[in-house]
Backbone as XML, in Angstrom:
<?xml version="1.0"?>
<chain id="A" units="angstrom">
  <residue number="1" name="MET">
    <atom name="N" x="-1.130" y="25.529" z="26.537"/>
    <atom name="CA" x="-0.352" y="25.970" z="25.351"/>
    <atom name="C" x="0.885" y="25.048" z="25.194"/>
  </residue>
  <residue number="2" name="LEU">
    <atom name="N" x="1.075" y="24.618" z="23.981"/>
    <atom name="CA" x="2.227" y="23.810" z="23.686"/>
    <atom name="C" x="3.490" y="24.714" z="23.403"/>
  </residue>
  <residue number="3" name="ASN">
    <atom name="N" x="4.654" y="24.129" z="23.673"/>
    <atom name="CA" x="5.891" y="24.819" z="23.384"/>
    <atom name="C" x="6.672" y="24.121" z="22.302"/>
  </residue>
  <residue number="4" name="THR">
    <atom name="N" x="7.594" y="24.786" z="21.702"/>
    <atom name="CA" x="8.476" y="24.166" z="20.670"/>
    <atom name="C" x="9.170" y="22.955" z="21.271"/>
  </residue>
  <residue number="5" name="ASN">
    <atom name="N" x="9.233" y="21.882" z="20.412"/>
    <atom name="CA" x="9.846" y="20.588" z="20.792"/>
    <atom name="C" x="8.954" y="19.782" z="21.747"/>
  </residue>
  <residue number="6" name="GLN">
    <atom name="N" x="7.828" y="20.245" z="22.064"/>
    <atom name="CA" x="6.880" y="19.529" z="22.902"/>
    <atom name="C" x="6.060" y="18.625" z="21.968"/>
  </residue>
  <residue number="7" name="ALA">
    <atom name="N" x="5.728" y="17.445" z="22.433"/>
    <atom name="CA" x="5.012" y="16.469" z="21.576"/>
    <atom name="C" x="3.613" y="16.293" z="22.133"/>
  </residue>
  <residue number="8" name="CYS">
    <atom name="N" x="2.692" y="15.975" z="21.228"/>
    <atom name="CA" x="1.368" y="15.594" z="21.677"/>
    <atom name="C" x="0.947" y="14.358" z="20.883"/>
  </residue>
  <residue number="9" name="THR">
    <atom name="N" x="-0.109" y="13.712" z="21.310"/>
    <atom name="CA" x="-0.571" y="12.507" z="20.675"/>
    <atom name="C" x="-1.846" y="12.861" z="19.889"/>
  </residue>
  <residue number="10" name="LEU">
    <atom name="N" x="-1.810" y="12.417" z="18.600"/>
    <atom name="CA" x="-3.007" y="12.614" z="17.766"/>
    <atom name="C" x="-3.575" y="11.186" z="17.509"/>
  </residue>
  <residue number="11" name="GLU">
    <atom name="N" x="-4.884" y="11.026" z="17.834"/>
    <atom name="CA" x="-5.481" y="9.724" z="17.557"/>
    <atom name="C" x="-6.288" y="9.850" z="16.241"/>
  </residue>
  <residue number="12" name="TYR">
    <atom name="N" x="-5.993" y="8.980" z="15.346"/>
    <atom name="CA" x="-6.616" y="8.964" z="14.006"/>
    <atom name="C" x="-7.461" y="7.695" z="13.940"/>
  </residue>
  <residue number="13" name="ASP">
    <atom name="N" x="-8.640" y="7.807" z="13.377"/>
    <atom name="CA" x="-9.511" y="6.635" z="13.204"/>
    <atom name="C" x="-9.794" y="5.979" z="14.602"/>
  </residue>
  <residue number="14" name="LEU">
    <atom name="N" x="-10.733" y="6.614" z="15.279"/>
    <atom name="CA" x="-11.046" y="6.205" z="16.659"/>
    <atom name="C" x="-11.399" y="4.730" z="16.801"/>
  </residue>
  <residue number="15" name="GLY">
    <atom name="N" x="-11.969" y="4.124" z="15.759"/>
    <atom name="CA" x="-12.317" y="2.759" z="15.800"/>
    <atom name="C" x="-11.084" y="1.804" z="15.856"/>
  </residue>
  <residue number="16" name="ASP">
    <atom name="N" x="-9.990" y="2.205" z="15.197"/>
    <atom name="CA" x="-8.769" y="1.424" z="15.135"/>
    <atom name="C" x="-7.684" y="1.924" z="16.069"/>
  </residue>
  <residue number="17" name="SER">
    <atom name="N" x="-7.880" y="3.076" z="16.660"/>
    <atom name="CA" x="-7.013" y="3.683" z="17.604"/>
    <atom name="C" x="-5.520" y="3.863" z="17.129"/>
  </residue>
  <residue number="18" name="TRP">
    <atom name="N" x="-5.423" y="4.448" z="15.986"/>
    <atom name="CA" x="-4.095" y="4.791" z="15.463"/>
    <atom name="C" x="-3.626" y="6.040" z="16.217"/>
  </residue>
  <residue number="19" name="GLU">
    <atom name="N" x="-2.506" y="5.942" z="16.897"/>
    <atom name="CA" x="-1.911" y="7.096" z="17.594"/>
    <atom name="C" x="-0.653" y="7.550" z="16.932"/>
  </residue>
  <residue number="20" name="HIS">
    <atom name="N" x="-0.545" y="8.828" z="16.750"/>
    <atom name="CA" x="0.651" y="9.432" z="16.099"/>
    <atom name="C" x="1.197" y="10.464" z="17.075"/>
  </residue>
  <residue number="21" name="GLU">
    <atom name="N" x="2.471" y="10.458" z="17.228"/>
    <atom name="CA" x="3.112" y="11.479" z="18.016"/>
    <atom name="C" x="3.450" y="12.660" z="17.103"/>
  </residue>
  <residue number="22" name="VAL">
    <atom name="N" x="3.008" y="13.798" z="17.487"/>
    <atom name="CA" x="3.235" y="15.057" z="16.745"/>
    <atom name="C" x="4.122" y="15.957" z="17.564"/>
  </residue>
  <residue number="23" name="LYS">
    <atom name="N" x="5.235" y="16.333" z="16.990"/>
    <atom name="CA" x="6.232" y="17.196" z="17.677"/>
    <atom name="C" x="6.272" y="18.554" z="16.982"/>
  </residue>
  <residue number="24" name="LEU">
    <atom name="N" x="6.158" y="19.590" z="17.788"/>
    <atom name="CA" x="6.230" y="20.915" z="17.221"/>
    <atom name="C" x="7.699" y="21.377" z="17.034"/>
  </residue>
  <residue number="25" name="SER">
    <atom name="N" x="8.030" y="21.843" z="15.877"/>
    <atom name="CA" x="9.381" y="22.296" z="15.654"/>
    <atom name="C" x="9.495" y="23.799" z="15.843"/>
  </residue>
  <residue number="26" name="SER">
    <atom name="N" x="8.382" y="24.492" z="15.604"/>
    <atom name="CA" x="8.346" y="25.935" z="15.841"/>
    <atom name="C" x="6.905" y="26.376" z="15.983"/>
  </residue>
  <residue number="27" name="ILE">
    <atom name="N" x="6.728" y="27.527" z="16.566"/>
    <atom name="CA" x="5.423" y="28.108" z="16.779"/>
    <atom name="C" x="5.482" y="29.526" z="16.271"/>
  </residue>
  <residue number="28" name="LYS">
    <atom name="N" x="4.546" y="29.911" z="15.496"/>
    <atom name="CA" x="4.534" y="31.293" z="14.954"/>
    <atom name="C" x="3.324" y="32.063" z="15.522"/>
  </residue>
  <residue number="29" name="GLU">
    <atom name="N" x="3.516" y="33.272" z="15.843"/>
    <atom name="CA" x="2.421" y="34.111" z="16.276"/>
    <atom name="C" x="1.765" y="34.675" z="15.005"/>
  </residue>
  <residue number="30" name="TYR">
    <atom name="N" x="0.472" y="34.667" z="14.987"/>
    <atom name="CA" x="-0.288" y="35.181" z="13.850"/>
    <atom name="C" x="-1.115" y="36.363" z="14.198"/>
  </residue>
  <residue number="31" name="ALA">
    <atom name="N" x="-1.272" y="37.287" z="13.301"/>
    <atom name="CA" x="-2.194" y="38.369" z="13.536"/>
    <atom name="C" x="-3.583" y="37.870" z="13.393"/>
  </residue>
  <residue number="32" name="SER">
    <atom name="N" x="-4.524" y="38.554" z="13.958"/>
    <atom name="CA" x="-5.920" y="38.012" z="14.001"/>
    <atom name="C" x="-6.515" y="37.859" z="12.606"/>
  </residue>
  <residue number="33" name="ASP">
    <atom name="N" x="-6.007" y="38.642" z="11.647"/>
    <atom name="CA" x="-6.559" y="38.505" z="10.238"/>
    <atom name="C" x="-5.680" y="37.540" z="9.377"/>
  </residue>
  <residue number="34" name="GLU">
    <atom name="N" x="-4.621" y="36.915" z="9.941"/>
    <atom name="CA" x="-3.807" y="36.026" z="9.174"/>
    <atom name="C" x="-4.372" y="34.614" z="9.236"/>
  </residue>
  <residue number="35" name="CYS">
    <atom name="N" x="-4.159" y="33.938" z="8.078"/>
    <atom name="CA" x="-4.554" y="32.539" z="8.048"/>
    <atom name="C" x="-3.482" y="31.653" z="8.756"/>
  </residue>
  <residue number="36" name="ARG">
    <atom name="N" x="-3.900" y="30.883" z="9.694"/>
    <atom name="CA" x="-2.934" y="29.989" z="10.434"/>
    <atom name="C" x="-2.529" y="28.804" z="9.528"/>
  </residue>
  <residue number="37" name="GLN">
    <atom name="N" x="-1.304" y="28.362" z="9.630"/>
    <atom name="CA" x="-0.789" y="27.328" z="8.820"/>
    <atom name="C" x="-0.105" y="26.239" z="9.661"/>
  </residue>
  <residue number="38" name="ILE">
    <atom name="N" x="-0.263" y="25.012" z="9.160"/>
    <atom name="CA" x="0.444" y="23.873" z="9.703"/>
    <atom name="C" x="1.349" y="23.377" z="8.574"/>
  </residue>
  <residue number="39" name="LYS">
    <atom name="N" x="2.595" y="23.194" z="8.810"/>
    <atom name="CA" x="3.510" y="22.688" z="7.781"/>
    <atom name="C" x="4.163" y="21.331" z="8.238"/>
  </residue>
  <residue number="40" name="PHE">
    <atom name="N" x="4.061" y="20.401" z="7.333"/>
    <atom name="CA" x="4.681" y="19.086" z="7.602"/>
    <atom name="C" x="6.161" y="19.181" z="7.274"/>
  </residue>
  <residue number="41" name="ILE">
    <atom name="N" x="7.024" y="18.824" z="8.124"/>
    <atom name="CA" x="8.463" y="18.865" z="7.870"/>
    <atom name="C" x="9.039" y="17.465" z="7.645"/>
  </residue>
  <residue number="42" name="GLY">
    <atom name="N" x="8.591" y="16.535" z="8.415"/>
    <atom name="CA" x="9.159" y="15.120" z="8.249"/>
    <atom name="C" x="8.426" y="14.191" z="9.094"/>
  </residue>
  <residue number="43" name="GLY">
    <atom name="N" x="8.715" y="12.919" z="8.908"/>
    <atom name="CA" x="8.050" y="11.884" z="9.671"/>
    <atom name="C" x="8.833" y="10.578" z="9.607"/>
  </residue>
  <residue number="44" name="LYS">
    <atom name="N" x="8.210" y="9.511" z="10.138"/>
    <atom name="CA" x="8.901" y="8.251" z="10.179"/>
    <atom name="C" x="7.869" y="7.174" z="9.854"/>
  </residue>
  <residue number="45" name="CYS">
    <atom name="N" x="8.209" y="6.292" z="8.997"/>
    <atom name="CA" x="7.430" y="5.079" z="8.640"/>
    <atom name="C" x="6.286" y="5.390" z="7.623"/>
  </residue>
  <residue number="46" name="ALA">
    <atom name="N" x="5.887" y="4.343" z="6.931"/>
    <atom name="CA" x="4.817" y="4.509" z="5.916"/>
    <atom name="C" x="3.413" y="4.558" z="6.601"/>
  </residue>
  <residue number="47" name="CYS">
    <atom name="N" x="2.510" y="5.103" z="5.872"/>
    <atom name="CA" x="1.090" y="5.070" z="6.341"/>
    <atom name="C" x="0.588" y="3.654" z="6.166"/>
  </residue>
  <residue number="48" name="PRO">
    <atom name="N" x="-0.163" y="3.123" z="7.078"/>
    <atom name="CA" x="-0.714" y="1.795" z="6.863"/>
    <atom name="C" x="-1.875" y="1.889" z="5.858"/>
  </residue>
  <residue number="49" name="PRO">
    <atom name="N" x="-2.153" y="0.804" z="5.197"/>
    <atom name="CA" x="-3.297" y="0.775" z="4.293"/>
    <atom name="C" x="-4.618" y="0.973" z="5.022"/>
  </residue>
  <residue number="50" name="GLU">
    <atom name="N" x="-5.578" y="1.654" z="4.387"/>
    <atom name="CA" x="-6.847" y="1.935" z="4.959"/>
    <atom name="C" x="-7.523" y="0.570" z="5.304"/>
  </residue>
  <residue number="51" name="ASP">
    <atom name="N" x="-8.207" y="0.564" z="6.437"/>
    <atom name="CA" x="-9.032" y="-0.614" z="6.863"/>
    <atom name="C" x="-8.247" y="-1.916" z="6.925"/>
  </residue>
  <residue number="52" name="CYS">
    <atom name="N" x="-7.019" y="-1.777" z="7.391"/>
    <atom name="CA" x="-6.171" y="-3.001" z="7.509"/>
    <atom name="C" x="-6.331" y="-3.733" z="8.772"/>
  </residue>
  <residue number="53" name="GLY">
    <atom name="N" x="-7.236" y="-3.203" z="9.665"/>
    <atom name="CA" x="-7.518" y="-3.947" z="10.891"/>
    <atom name="C" x="-6.757" y="-3.319" z="12.099"/>
  </residue>
  <residue number="54" name="GLY">
    <atom name="N" x="-6.501" y="-2.078" z="12.014"/>
    <atom name="CA" x="-5.806" y="-1.420" z="13.191"/>
    <atom name="C" x="-4.398" y="-1.837" z="13.328"/>
  </residue>
  <residue number="55" name="VAL">
    <atom name="N" x="-3.847" y="-1.483" z="14.492"/>
    <atom name="CA" x="-2.417" y="-1.709" z="14.711"/>
    <atom name="C" x="-2.113" y="-3.224" z="14.565"/>
  </residue>
  <residue number="56" name="TRP">
    <atom name="N" x="-2.986" y="-4.166" z="15.098"/>
    <atom name="CA" x="-2.726" y="-5.572" z="15.045"/>
    <atom name="C" x="-2.838" y="-6.097" z="13.629"/>
  </residue>
  <residue number="57" name="GLY">
    <atom name="N" x="-3.783" y="-5.556" z="12.796"/>
    <atom name="CA" x="-3.896" y="-5.952" z="11.431"/>
    <atom name="C" x="-2.672" y="-5.518" z="10.620"/>
  </residue>
  <residue number="58" name="TYR">
    <atom name="N" x="-2.189" y="-4.300" z="10.964"/>
    <atom name="CA" x="-1.004" y="-3.759" z="10.217"/>
    <atom name="C" x="0.205" y="-4.606" z="10.562"/>
  </residue>
  <residue number="59" name="GLU">
    <atom name="N" x="0.394" y="-4.944" z="11.854"/>
    <atom name="CA" x="1.464" y="-5.765" z="12.271"/>
    <atom name="C" x="1.447" y="-7.130" z="11.504"/>
  </residue>
  <residue number="60" name="ASN">
    <atom name="N" x="0.204" y="-7.688" z="11.322"/>
    <atom name="CA" x="0.100" y="-8.925" z="10.641"/>
    <atom name="C" x="0.489" y="-8.737" z="9.165"/>
  </residue>
  <residue number="61" name="LEU">
    <atom name="N" x="0.114" y="-7.614" z="8.509"/>
    <atom name="CA" x="0.493" y="-7.368" z="7.137"/>
    <atom name="C" x="2.019" y="-7.271" z="6.974"/>
  </residue>
  <residue number="62" name="ILE">
    <atom name="N" x="2.649" y="-6.622" z="7.935"/>
    <atom name="CA" x="4.094" y="-6.442" z="7.910"/>
    <atom name="C" x="4.737" y="-7.851" z="8.042"/>
  </residue>
  <residue number="63" name="SER">
    <atom name="N" x="4.187" y="-8.638" z="8.914"/>
    <atom name="CA" x="4.729" y="-9.984" z="9.036"/>
    <atom name="C" x="4.579" y="-10.816" z="7.796"/>
  </residue>
  <residue number="64" name="LEU">
    <atom name="N" x="3.405" y="-10.664" z="7.136"/>
    <atom name="CA" x="3.187" y="-11.369" z="5.864"/>
    <atom name="C" x="4.083" y="-10.849" z="4.783"/>
  </residue>
  <residue number="65" name="TRP">
    <atom name="N" x="4.302" y="-9.483" z="4.733"/>
    <atom name="CA" x="5.124" y="-8.907" z="3.747"/>
    <atom name="C" x="6.576" y="-9.376" z="3.859"/>
  </residue>
  <residue number="66" name="ASN">
    <atom name="N" x="7.059" y="-9.482" z="5.168"/>
    <atom name="CA" x="8.386" y="-10.034" z="5.371"/>
    <atom name="C" x="8.454" y="-11.468" z="4.973"/>
  </residue>
  <residue number="67" name="LYS">
    <atom name="N" x="7.415" y="-12.241" z="5.238"/>
    <atom name="CA" x="7.359" y="-13.670" z="4.848"/>
    <atom name="C" x="7.334" y="-13.809" z="3.358"/>
  </residue>
  <residue number="68" name="SER">
    <atom name="N" x="6.724" y="-12.821" z="2.660"/>
    <atom name="CA" x="6.636" y="-12.914" z="1.185"/>
    <atom name="C" x="7.987" y="-12.836" z="0.525"/>
  </residue>
  <residue number="69" name="LYS">
    <atom name="N" x="8.983" y="-12.259" z="1.132"/>
    <atom name="CA" x="10.319" y="-12.204" z="0.632"/>
    <atom name="C" x="10.950" y="-13.566" z="0.472"/>
  </residue>
  <residue number="70" name="ASP">
    <atom name="N" x="10.499" y="-14.520" z="1.291"/>
    <atom name="CA" x="10.987" y="-15.903" z="1.234"/>
    <atom name="C" x="10.143" y="-16.738" z="0.274"/>
  </residue>
  <residue number="71" name="ASP">
    <atom name="N" x="9.086" y="-16.080" z="-0.267"/>
    <atom name="CA" x="8.166" y="-16.747" z="-1.159"/>
    <atom name="C" x="7.463" y="-18.001" z="-0.460"/>
  </residue>
  <residue number="72" name="SER">
    <atom name="N" x="7.140" y="-17.838" z="0.772"/>
    <atom name="CA" x="6.532" y="-18.950" z="1.531"/>
    <atom name="C" x="5.120" y="-18.678" z="1.939"/>
  </residue>
  <residue number="73" name="LEU">
    <atom name="N" x="4.388" y="-17.805" z="1.225"/>
    <atom name="CA" x="3.034" y="-17.515" z="1.594"/>
    <atom name="C" x="2.063" y="-18.510" z="0.987"/>
  </residue>
  <residue number="74" name="ASP">
    <atom name="N" x="0.995" y="-18.804" z="1.734"/>
    <atom name="CA" x="-0.024" y="-19.665" z="1.154"/>
    <atom name="C" x="-1.014" y="-18.757" z="0.362"/>
  </residue>
  <residue number="75" name="ASP">
    <atom name="N" x="-1.941" y="-19.334" z="-0.282"/>
    <atom name="CA" x="-2.811" y="-18.548" z="-1.149"/>
    <atom name="C" x="-3.660" y="-17.498" z="-0.361"/>
  </residue>
  <residue number="76" name="TYR">
    <atom name="N" x="-4.113" y="-17.920" z="0.822"/>
    <atom name="CA" x="-4.892" y="-17.001" z="1.644"/>
    <atom name="C" x="-4.020" y="-15.752" z="2.023"/>
  </residue>
  <residue number="77" name="GLU">
    <atom name="N" x="-2.765" y="-16.008" z="2.418"/>
    <atom name="CA" x="-1.862" y="-14.892" z="2.802"/>
    <atom name="C" x="-1.542" y="-14.021" z="1.618"/>
  </residue>
  <residue number="78" name="LYS">
    <atom name="N" x="-1.361" y="-14.583" z="0.472"/>
    <atom name="CA" x="-1.129" y="-13.777" z="-0.752"/>
    <atom name="C" x="-2.367" y="-12.847" z="-1.019"/>
  </residue>
  <residue number="79" name="GLU">
    <atom name="N" x="-3.554" y="-13.436" z="-0.898"/>
    <atom name="CA" x="-4.775" y="-12.703" z="-1.133"/>
    <atom name="C" x="-4.958" y="-11.584" z="-0.100"/>
  </residue>
  <residue number="80" name="GLU">
    <atom name="N" x="-4.593" y="-11.834" z="1.117"/>
    <atom name="CA" x="-4.639" y="-10.801" z="2.145"/>
    <atom name="C" x="-3.730" y="-9.599" z="1.825"/>
  </residue>
  <residue number="81" name="LEU">
    <atom name="N" x="-2.527" y="-9.880" z="1.400"/>
    <atom name="CA" x="-1.602" y="-8.789" z="0.997"/>
    <atom name="C" x="-2.153" y="-8.058" z="-0.196"/>
  </residue>
  <residue number="82" name="GLU">
    <atom name="N" x="-2.686" y="-8.824" z="-1.210"/>
    <atom name="CA" x="-3.187" y="-8.168" z="-2.392"/>
    <atom name="C" x="-4.354" y="-7.300" z="-2.056"/>
  </residue>
  <residue number="83" name="TRP">
    <atom name="N" x="-5.269" y="-7.759" z="-1.216"/>
    <atom name="CA" x="-6.441" y="-6.968" z="-0.845"/>
    <atom name="C" x="-6.032" y="-5.645" z="-0.184"/>
  </residue>
  <residue number="84" name="ALA">
    <atom name="N" x="-4.939" y="-5.668" z="0.635"/>
    <atom name="CA" x="-4.490" y="-4.475" z="1.373"/>
    <atom name="C" x="-3.631" y="-3.603" z="0.420"/>
  </residue>
  <residue number="85" name="GLY">
    <atom name="N" x="-3.285" y="-4.065" z="-0.737"/>
    <atom name="CA" x="-2.414" y="-3.242" z="-1.618"/>
    <atom name="C" x="-1.008" y="-3.265" z="-1.285"/>
  </residue>
  <residue number="86" name="VAL">
    <atom name="N" x="-0.593" y="-4.316" z="-0.495"/>
    <atom name="CA" x="0.812" y="-4.472" z="-0.116"/>
    <atom name="C" x="1.469" y="-5.405" z="-1.129"/>
  </residue>
  <residue number="87" name="ASP">
    <atom name="N" x="2.464" y="-4.813" z="-1.919"/>
    <atom name="CA" x="3.136" y="-5.586" z="-2.906"/>
    <atom name="C" x="4.672" y="-5.532" z="-2.663"/>
  </residue>
  <residue number="88" name="GLU">
    <atom name="N" x="5.420" y="-6.034" z="-3.609"/>
    <atom name="CA" x="6.898" y="-6.120" z="-3.401"/>
    <atom name="C" x="7.501" y="-4.708" z="-3.355"/>
  </residue>
  <residue number="89" name="GLU">
    <atom name="N" x="6.804" y="-3.696" z="-3.776"/>
    <atom name="CA" x="7.344" y="-2.341" z="-3.733"/>
    <atom name="C" x="7.056" y="-1.658" z="-2.426"/>
  </residue>
  <residue number="90" name="PHE">
    <atom name="N" x="6.205" y="-2.254" z="-1.622"/>
    <atom name="CA" x="5.835" y="-1.646" z="-0.328"/>
    <atom name="C" x="7.071" y="-1.641" z="0.579"/>
  </residue>
  <residue number="91" name="ASP">
    <atom name="N" x="7.227" y="-0.519" z="1.304"/>
    <atom name="CA" x="8.309" y="-0.419" z="2.269"/>
    <atom name="C" x="7.725" y="0.216" z="3.519"/>
  </residue>
  <residue number="92" name="PRO">
    <atom name="N" x="7.601" y="-0.518" z="4.616"/>
    <atom name="CA" x="7.005" y="0.047" z="5.823"/>
    <atom name="C" x="7.848" y="1.221" z="6.424"/>
  </residue>
  <residue number="93" name="GLU">
    <atom name="N" x="9.102" y="1.366" z="6.076"/>
    <atom name="CA" x="9.925" y="2.380" z="6.595"/>
    <atom name="C" x="9.929" y="3.684" z="5.755"/>
  </residue>
  <residue number="94" name="TYR">
    <atom name="N" x="9.362" y="3.602" z="4.549"/>
    <atom name="CA" x="9.373" y="4.735" z="3.646"/>
    <atom name="C" x="8.229" y="5.715" z="3.906"/>
  </residue>
  <residue number="95" name="ILE">
    <atom name="N" x="8.505" y="6.963" z="3.910"/>
    <atom name="CA" x="7.480" y="7.944" z="4.014"/>
    <atom name="C" x="7.698" y="8.990" z="2.859"/>
  </residue>
  <residue number="96" name="ASP">
    <atom name="N" x="6.573" y="9.246" z="2.197"/>
    <atom name="CA" x="6.602" y="10.158" z="1.017"/>
    <atom name="C" x="6.407" y="11.564" z="1.590"/>
  </residue>
  <residue number="97" name="THR">
    <atom name="N" x="7.487" y="12.225" z="1.970"/>
    <atom name="CA" x="7.384" y="13.552" z="2.628"/>
    <atom name="C" x="6.767" y="14.609" z="1.738"/>
  </residue>
  <residue number="98" name="GLU">
    <atom name="N" x="7.011" y="14.541" z="0.439"/>
    <atom name="CA" x="6.468" y="15.487" z="-0.474"/>
    <atom name="C" x="4.944" y="15.346" z="-0.525"/>
  </residue>
  <residue number="99" name="ASN">
    <atom name="N" x="4.435" y="14.112" z="-0.569"/>
    <atom name="CA" x="2.982" y="13.880" z="-0.570"/>
    <atom name="C" x="2.391" y="14.401" z="0.729"/>
  </residue>
  <residue number="100" name="CYS">
    <atom name="N" x="3.038" y="14.132" z="1.831"/>
    <atom name="CA" x="2.549" y="14.583" z="3.141"/>
    <atom name="C" x="2.475" y="16.086" z="3.215"/>
  </residue>
  <residue number="101" name="LYS">
    <atom name="N" x="3.454" y="16.787" z="2.638"/>
    <atom name="CA" x="3.406" y="18.200" z="2.631"/>
    <atom name="C" x="2.244" y="18.766" z="1.807"/>
  </residue>
  <residue number="102" name="GLU">
    <atom name="N" x="1.857" y="18.061" z="0.781"/>
    <atom name="CA" x="0.752" y="18.492" z="-0.074"/>
    <atom name="C" x="-0.594" y="18.327" z="0.620"/>
  </residue>
  <residue number="103" name="ILE">
    <atom name="N" x="-0.734" y="17.286" z="1.471"/>
    <atom name="CA" x="-2.066" y="17.025" z="2.005"/>
    <atom name="C" x="-2.279" y="17.725" z="3.381"/>
  </residue>
  <residue number="104" name="VAL">
    <atom name="N" x="-1.246" y="18.359" z="3.956"/>
    <atom name="CA" x="-1.453" y="19.035" z="5.175"/>
    <atom name="C" x="-2.090" y="20.364" z="4.949"/>
  </residue>
</chain>
């Protein structure tokens, strides 16, 4: 049984081994006839694009994204960012908490 403020690791996409730390902020007791709920409160960092090549592929995209700020990408690198949907508006530190709350 987990306790409040205890963390566990959630592995998403077993092929790419994305690991997320999930921390419990509170635990509620439910009656047997009550629907159990999970509520998203907050998080850190953006979701990586789907099929970006796992942790290493995402690190490469972040590196290319940073390089794109200097406008020093070659055509292949530009194409790689475009394919992944990473553009000038992308922010690896941004998390859309409202969207996350809707999909939980």
